[in-house]
C-alpha positions in Angstrom: 44.8 25.3 39.3 41.9 22.9 40.0 39.5 25.3 38.2 41.8 25.4 35.2 42.0 21.6 35.0 38.1 21.4 35.1 37.9 24.1 32.4 40.4 22.2 30.2 38.4 19.0 30.6 35.2 20.8 29.6 36.8 22.5 26.7 38.2 19.2 25.5 34.7 17.6 25.8 32.9 20.4 23.8 34.3 19.7 20.3 33.7 16.0 20.8 30.0 16.7 21.5 29.8 18.9 18.5 31.4 16.2 16.4 29.0 13.6 17.7 25.9 15.7 16.8 27.3 16.6 13.4 27.0 13.0 12.4 23.2 13.5 12.3 23.8 15.9 9.4 24.3 12.8 7.2 20.6 12.0 7.5 19.0 15.5 6.9 17.7 14.4 3.5 15.6 11.7 5.1 12.0 12.3 6.3 11.6 13.2 9.9 10.0 10.8 12.4 6.9 13.1 12.4 6.7 12.8 8.6 6.7 9.0 8.9 4.2 9.0 11.7 1.8 11.1 9.6 2.3 8.8 6.7 1.6 5.7 8.8 -1.5 7.3 10.4 -2.8 8.3 6.9 -2.2 4.8 5.6 -3.9 3.1 8.5 -6.7 5.7 8.4 -6.5 6.4 12.2 -7.4 10.1 12.1 -9.3 11.8 14.9 -11.1 13.9 12.3 -12.7 10.6 11.0 -14.2 9.9 14.4 -15.5 13.4 14.8 -17.2 13.1 11.4 -18.9 9.8 12.5 -20.3 11.5 15.6 -21.6 14.5 13.6 -23.2 12.2 11.1 -24.8 10.0 13.8 -26.4 13.1 15.3 -27.7 14.3 11.9 -29.0 10.9 10.8 -32.1 11.3 12.9 -33.3 14.1 10.7 -33.6 11.8 7.8 -36.7 9.6 7.5 -36.8 5.9 7.2 -38.4 5.3 3.8 -40.5 2.2 2.9 -41.8 1.7 -0.6 -44.1 -1.1 -1.6 -45.1 -1.9 -5.2 -47.6 -4.6 -6.0 -50.4 -5.9 -8.1 -53.1 -8.3 -7.4 -54.6 -8.7 -3.9 -55.5 -5.4 -2.2 -56.9 -5.0 1.3 -60.1 -3.0 1.2 -61.1 -2.8 4.8 -59.8 -3.8 8.2 -61.5 -3.5 11.5 -61.1 -5.3 14.8 -64.5 -7.1 14.7 -64.4 -8.7 11.3 -61.7 -10.2 9.2 -60.0 -8.0 6.6 -61.7 -7.8 3.2 -59.5 -8.3 0.2 -60.2 -7.7 -3.5 -58.4 -9.0 -6.6 -57.3 -6.3 -9.0 -55.0 -5.9 -12.0 -54.0 -2.4 -11.1 -50.6 -1.6 -9.8 -50.4 -0.1 -6.3 -47.6 1.9 -4.9 -47.3 2.7 -1.2 -44.7 5.1 0.1 -44.2 5.5 3.9 -41.8 7.8 5.7 -41.2 7.7 9.4 -38.9 9.7 11.7 -37.3 8.6 14.9 -37.1 12.0 16.6 -36.0 10.5 19.9 -32.7 9.9 18.1 -32.1 13.6 18.0 -31.6 13.6 21.7 -29.7 10.3 22.0 -28.7 7.8 19.3 -27.2 4.5 20.2 -24.9 4.8 17.2 -23.1 7.6 19.2 -22.1 4.9 21.7 -20.7 2.7 18.9 -18.8 5.6 17.5 -17.4 6.5 20.9 -16.2 2.9 21.4 -14.7 2.9 18.0 -13.0 6.2 18.7 -11.4 4.8 21.8 -10.2 1.7 19.9 -8.9 3.9 17.1 -7.1 6.2 19.5 -5.4 3.3 21.1 -4.4 1.9 17.7 -3.1 5.3 16.6 -1.0 5.6 19.8 0.5 2.2 19.3 1.2 2.8 15.7 2.9 6.2 16.2 4.9 4.8 19.1 6.0 1.8 17.0 7.0 4.0 14.1 9.1 6.2 16.4 10.8 3.2 18.0 11.7 1.7 14.6 12.9 5.1 13.3 15.2 5.7 16.2 16.5 2.1 16.3 17.4 2.5 12.6 18.9 5.9 13.2 21.2 4.6 16.0 22.4 1.9 13.6 23.0 4.5 10.9 25.0 6.7 13.3 27.0 3.6 14.4 27.7 2.8 10.7 29.0 6.3 10.1 31.2 6.4 13.3 32.5 2.8 12.9 32.3 1.8 9.3 34.8 -1.0 9.5 33.3 -2.7 12.6 33.3 -6.5 12.5 29.4 -6.5 12.5 29.1 -4.0 9.7 27.3 -6.5 7.4 24.8 -7.5 10.1 24.2 -3.8 10.9 23.6 -3.0 7.2 21.1 -5.8 7.0 19.4 -4.6 10.1 19.1 -1.1 8.7 17.6 -2.5 5.5 15.1 -4.6 7.6 14.0 -1.6 9.6 13.8 0.5 6.4 11.5 -2.2 4.9 9.3 -2.3 8.0 9.0 1.5 8.1 8.2 1.6 4.4 5.5 -1.0 4.9 3.9 1.0 7.7 4.2 4.3 5.8 3.5 3.4 2.1 7.2 3.8 1.2 7.5 7.3 2.7 11.0 6.6 3.9 12.5 5.4 0.6 10.5 8.0 -1.4 12.1 10.7 0.8 15.7 9.5 0.1 17.7 10.9 -2.8 18.7 8.5 -5.5 15.8 6.1 -5.0 
């Protein structure tokens, strides 16, 4: 008898759970939290691929020379030694000096890699905060939406509707309108 009562209670609770979860079907046309997180990361340009690109380019930059070009006319240095003062000559000819130099030690270690690593850590922290914030806003909004469907005539319905609109606006601001673009009829 006791087992039958427990079974009856469980059976009665089952349809209620199914009904509770079916309320989420009202929101299937909206973008998922992952879609909004991707849109926010894209808008904020906090992509790990960007950092990897910086590190690759910092390593390859040492292969390129530093170029210096001088163009002049007038005074030209003819000789220079350590014993006498330099000897200069006046000329009306144009002179062009091109100099290329390589810092091959940067092939082994470039201090720009440290800067890129620090920026990568900062960017990863910002990305984590942003994605967490988008998820928190998304699910706070979703809870209000579910509450609005389950209790449409609640005394605080107007406040709840305003709060949903506020959260929608904040999420749209973070995601370049990805939430309202994903809704039908907008």
